[in-house]
N, C-alpha and C positions, 0 to 999 in steps of 0.2 A: 504494500500500500504506500510505497514511496516514503516510508518512515513516519507516516502520520498515524498517531494513536487514535485520533477521532475517526479516520477512514477505516482503520482496522475494526473499530467498534461497530460502525455503521454497516460494514460489509457482512456482519452476521445476519442482517435483515434483507439486504438487496445486493445485487451485483453492481458495483460502482463502475461508471464509465471512466475513461482516461481523463476526461475534462473534469469530472467530479473529484477524482483523486487528486489532480493537480491543484484544484482550488482549495481543497481541504488541507493539502500539504502547505499551501501558502499561509494558513493560519498558524503554522508551527515552525516558522522560519527561525525564530529565536527561542531560547529557553533560559530559564532562570532558576537557580537553586534556592531552596528554603530549608532552614534547619527545623528539626522537630520542635513543636511548640510555638512556631512563628505565626503571628496573625497575618494572613495574606490579604484579607478584606475585612475591614472593621465595621461593625454595626453603626449605622447613622453617619458613616463617612461617604465621601463622594469619589470613589475610585474611577479612574478613566479607562481601566482595562478589564477585560475578561480573560480567562485562562483555560487552557486544555491541560489535563493532567497527563504528563508523560510517565512519571514514576512516583510511587508513594501513596500513602493514605492521608486523607484530610476529612474534616467534618464541617458542616454548617450548623450554627447554633444561634439561639437568641437568649438574652438575659431577661428573666421575668421581673415583675415588680417587687417580689420579695428577695431578689438577688440570686435566686437559683438559676441554673442553666438548663435549657432544654436542647439537646442535640436533635436536629431535624433529619439530617441525612449524612451518610458516609459517602465519600467520593474516592473512586479508584481510577486506574489508567483508562484514558479515553473519555472521561467525564468532562463536561464543560462547567466551569465555576463562574459564578457571577451573573447568571441569567436573569435574576430579579432586576438587574440594572437596566434591562431593556424596558422595564415598566416604571422604574423609580429612579430619581436622581440620587437619593441617599440609599445606601444598602440597608435592607431590612434584616440582615443577618451577618454574623461573623463567620468567616472561613478560616480555619486553623489547621496547620499541618500536624497530623498525628505522628507521622514519621518524617525523616528527611524526605524531601520531595523535590521533583523537577517539574516545573510548569512552563507552558508556552503562552506568553501574553499576546493578546491581539485586541484591537479596538472595536467598538461597536460599528464603526464605519466599515471595517473589513467584513464583519458579519452581515451587514446590510448589503454589501456588494455580492456576497455569496448567495444570499436569499434572492436577490434580483436575478443573478445569472443562473441559479440552479434551484428552481422551485421544488424539485423532488427532494433535494437535501433539506430544504427548509421544512417541508412537510414531515420528513422523517425525524428531524430534530424536534419538531413540535410534538410528534407522537411519543417520542421517548420522554420528553418533558412531562407530558400528561401522565404517562405510565409511572414516572417517578412520584408525581403528586398523588396518584392512586395508592402507590405503595406507602407513602407517608400517611395517607388517610387510614390505611389498614392498621398501621402501627399506632396511630392515635386512638383508633377504636379499641385496639388491643389494650392500650394503657388504661382506657376508661372502663373496660368491661371484662377483662380476663385476669386470672390470678398471676402472681409474680412469675411463677415457673413458666407459664405460657408466654409471657412477654419476653423473657430471656430466650426461650426456645425459638420464638418467631424471629427475633433479631438474628440469632445464629443461622436459621434457615435462610433468611434474606441475604446475609453476607455470603454464605456458601453458594447460593444460586447465582449471585452476581459474579463472584470470583470464578465459579465453574465456567461461566460463559467466556471469561477471559483466559481460560486455560491455567488458572493459578491455583485451583483446588486439586492437588495431585493425590491420588490414592485416598480421596475423601478426607484429606487433612489440609489445614491451612495454618500459617503462622499468624497468630492473633495479637497484634500490637496494642490492642485496646486495654486500658486499665479498667478495674472494676467500677471506678467512678465514671469513666466514659460510658460503659454499658448502662450504669444506673441513670445517667443523665439522658440516655436515649430511651429508657423504658420507664422512667418515673419511679425508680427504686433507689435505696441507699446502697452504698458500696458493700456494706455488711450483708444486706439482703441478696445482692447479686452473688456474692461469694457462696452463700447458703444454697441458692438455686443451682449454681454451676456444680457445686459439690454433690447435690442431690442427683443431678443428671448423670454425673460420672458414676456415682454409687449404684445407680439403676441400670448401668450398662448402655446408656444412650449415647454418651460422648466419652472421649478419652482426652485428658489433658496431660501434656508432658513437654517440658522444656520450651514453653511458650507456644506450643502447637495445640490445636484442637482437632480431633478426628471424630467424624460421625460414625458411630457403630450401629445405630438403628435409626436411620433417617426417617423411615416410614412412620415409626412411632412418634418421633419428634414432630414431624409435620402434623400428624393427627392430634397430638396433645396441644399443639400451639395454634391449631386452626389456621395454618399458614397457606397463603395463596401465592404462587410464584408469578410475579408480574414482569419477568424479563422477556417474555414472548409478547409480541404485539402484532396487530393486523396491518398488513402492508398492501393488500389488494387494491386499496383505493388511491394509492399514491400516483401522482402524475408521472408521465413518462420523463425519462432523463433527457436533458438537452446536451 
């Protein structure tokens, strides 16, 4: 895909034309390194750039009125960061590097040109953005209506589903760089509660934790217990033809 991480991600859904691949590669002409814990985009700031993730894990979060943090979304290779900036001048969320990361910055104007030149890519990016929002709605419903164990299980299922699509979940195991606080802030739980739920899943033979890795031993049971729906597959039959 010409070295474009976004092109590689989109190619899971459609066969990209040479022109589409070239235009996507143009968004990733530069890259920038960020250390773990760095704020890439700050809430209520006015950043001028969006980013494509080339390497690393990041998350988007908001700070609530009581000072607590709610993690809304985790971001992996090929994801676009900063899409809310297409609708708002000030960022409604903070994007933070969970691990050391490499990102490719690009302007809104570059994205506007891509949309104008390649409506199929625009429609596909829109579809994936909608799918992300549906996945977020699933998790918020889980937080409001399911037990703690189901919340943690659903988050693990979501991470595995997304990384599996990237080819990063080998032998049903992933390196999980998230702290218990990170998982808690994504599921509305305390770090102590997360530790208890993870330990229970391991003791019941559903997952295995070792040296920073998590392995799925009984994914079918985890999916059933968590009432998880995989949102990585989308409908593409309606997309316009490539130009």
